N, C-alpha and C positions, 0 to 999 in steps of 0.2 A: 462170069464177066458181066453179063447183063444185070444180075442182081447188084453187083458192085456199082455199076453206072447208075442204076435206079436209086440205090442208097445214097450215093454222092449227090445226085440231083435233089433228093429229099432233104439232105443236110443243108444244101445251098438255099433251098426254099425256106426251111425253118429259120435259117440265119437271116434271110432277107425279111421275113415276117417279123422276126425279133427286132431287126433294125428299124423297121417302120414303126413298130409298137413303141420302141424306145423314144423315137423322135416325137411320136404322138403324145407319149406320156410327158416328155420334156415340155412340149407346147402346152399341154393341159395344166401342168403345174406352174406355168409361168404367170407371174403377176403382170397386169396391164395397167398403165396409167395414161392419162390424157389431159390436155389443156382445154379449158372452157373459157375462151376469150369473150364471147358474146354473153355477158353476164345477164342481160335481159331475158335470156332463156330460162333462168330460174324463176322468173315471174310469169312469162307468157307461155312457156312450153315445158314446165317443170316435170310433169308426169311422163311425157314422151322422152325427155332427156334422161331421166332416171331409169326408164325402162330400157333404153338403148345401152346405157352404161352397165346395167345388170346383165343384159343379154350378152354383152361383150366381155363379161367377167372382169370389169374394171375394178381395181382395188384402191386406186388413188386418183383424185381429180384435182387439178390445179385451177382454181377458180379466180379469175381476175376480179380485183376489188373495184367496183364502181360505186363511188360514194353517193351517187344520186339515187341508188336503190335503197329502200328502207331496210333497216337492220333486221326487222322481223322476217323479211323474205330470205335473208341468209340463214337465219335460225331455222326456218321451216325446211329449207333445202338440205341443210346439213343434218337435221334430225331425220329426215326421210332417207338420206344417203347412209347415215349411220345404221339404220334398221337393215339396210341391204349390205352392210359390211364394207361400205365405201368410205374411205378417209378423204377429207377435203382439206387441201392446202390453200392458204391465202397467196394469190399470185399477183405480181405486177412487175414492171420494169420498163426502162427506156434507155437507149444507147447513151444519152447525154447525162444520165444520172451521176451525181457526185454525192459525197457524204453530207453535204449541206444543202442539197437540192430540195426545194420546198415540196415537190410531188413525192419524193422519196421519203422525207420525214413525215409528211401527211399520211402516207401509206403505213409506215411503222406505228404511228400514233393511233391511227384508226384501228389497226389489228389489236394493239394493246388494250384500247378502250373496249373494243368488242369482246375480247376474251374475258375481261373482268365482269362483263354484264351478261354473259351467256351461260346457260346450263351446261352440264357436262356433255350431254349428247348433242349440243348445238355449237360447240367450240371447234375451231380449226385444229387440225392435227399437225400442222406444220406451216412454215413460211417458205415460199418458192419464188426465187428471183429469176427473171429473164432480162438481164442487162447485157447488151451486146456492144461494148465500147468500140469495137472495130468498125462499126457502121458510122462513126463520127470522123470528121476531118482530122481531129487531133491525133487519131491513131497513126496517121501517116506523117503529120507535121511535127508531132511531139509524142512519140511512142512511149517514152519513159513516164511522161506526165499523165498520159491516158491510162497506163497500167496502174500507176500509183493511185489515181483517182478511183479506178475500178476496185482495187484492193481495199481501199478505205470503205467503199460501199459494202463489200462482202463482210468485212469485219464488223461494221456497224449493224448490219442485219443479223449477223451471227450472235452478237451480244443481245439484241432484242429477243431473238428466239430463245436463247439460253435463259434469259430472265423470265420468259413465259413458260419455260420447261417443255418446249416443243422442238422438233427437228428443224434444221435449216438446210434447204436444198437450193442448188443453182444450176442453170443451164450453161453448158460450155460446148463449143465446137470441138470436133475430134482433133483439130490441128493445133489446139493450145499447147500440146506437148512439144511443138516446134518453136514456141515463142519463149525466148529467154527473159529472165527477170533478174535484176540485180539492184537492190535498193535497201532501205532500212529494214525491210521485212525479210531479207535474205536473198539468196541467189539460187537459181535452178531454172526449171521451166514452169510456165504459167499453169499448166494442168496440175502439176504436182502441188503447187501452192494452193490452188482452189480446193483440191481434194483434201488437203491437210486442214483447211480452215472452214469446212462445211461438214454437215452430217452425211450428206449424200450429194451426188451430182447426176445430172442427166446429160448424157453425151449426145449432141445432135449429129448423129452419123447418117446424114441424109443421102442415102444411096438406095437403089432398087435391087441390089444383088447382095446376098449374104456372103458369098465365097468369091475369092479372087484377090489380086493385089490391091484393088481399089474397092473391095467389098466391105460390108459392115463389120464382119469379124476381124479382118486385118486392121481396119482403121481404129478399132477400139481395144485392141489387145494390150497395148501399153498401159492404158488407164485401168483396165480390168486387173492386171497383175499388180499394179501399184496400189490400187484400192484394197486388194486382198491383203497385201502386206501391212497396210495401215488400219485394217479392220473397218473400212468404210464401205458404203453402198454405192453402186453404180446402176443407173437405169439407162438403157440404150434406146435412143429415140429415132423414129423414122417419120417421113413426111407423106401426106396424102393430098396436099393441095395441088391445084393446077398451076404449075410454074412456067408453062409454055414449052413448046417443042424443043427449044435449045437446051433447056435444063431438065429434060424428061428423065434423065438418069438419077436425078436427085429425089424423085418422088414416085410413089406407087399409084399416082393418079391414073396413068395410062393402063397399068397392069391389072388393077382392081383387087378386090378383097381376097379372092382365092389364091392368086399368085403371092400376094403379100403374106398370107398365112403360111404358105409353103416356105418362103424365104425366112420368115421369123422363126419358124420351127427349127431351121438349120442354126440360126443364131442361138436359140435357147438350148439346143443340143450341144453346141460347142462350149457353152458357158455354164451348163447345169451343175457342174461340180465346183464352180468358183464361189467362194464365200461372199465375194463382192457383188455377185450378180443379183440385182433386185428385180429385174424383169425388163419389159418393153414398154416404151411410151410412144403413143401414136399422136401425131400432131395433125389436126386438132379435132375436137368433137364435131364441128360443123362439116368439115370436108370428109371426115371419116363416115359420118352418117350418109353423105351423098356418094360415097365411093361405090363404083359399079360392082 
């Protein structure tokens, strides 16, 4: 009897170790992405930024385009990132952007011109849009108009990316699957439409828990399954900024890096078999570097 008890305990121990190792492996194999909004960092703090990205095993950086920064600075940063196996996407966006907005068209034109004048190891690997139309008043006063304007932005950017032969990605909130769409582009929910019309999406699943009815895994399950059926990629994003005590559940600012790593390992483990799972995105470089 004693031998049986000891053997059973040993089996439980081995199973537990295996479970921990599986989660560790899932986390180790996970790709990480991040946003670099403060573009001046590629000029004033390039070496330290690249070192941090490399230490965190970041595979994709979404770099906001600041046209006041010289083109040669972008070329140098991307070249050094490429050496480290990091892909750089051209990033920009604003809630009020429409298909004819001057800042939007300037962004696309800048990227197009840049790509034609850069060497292979200096070019952007994709275009990444962060347009959040729900932050405008039109979203509540004229929802259908706001959605249509947003869709036209997505399609315009997708066409530009396609002409350049690079992927096109967009940030969406997890609740886009609750927003209905019915217009000349079809009907359904907004999440489905965006996933259909991009190469990849980043879901802003800003929560500080992986598990539970309001956890990261549950909030992204629909999109993960849908993207798998459409052969599209999904990156799941989390927040590290200080959003204040009332919104503390939206960010890992209070919990810090260790807790965030534990929760993200659970997310990676839950989705490791999904063909649609491209990894985790951490918002953003500055607050991630400062995270306790």
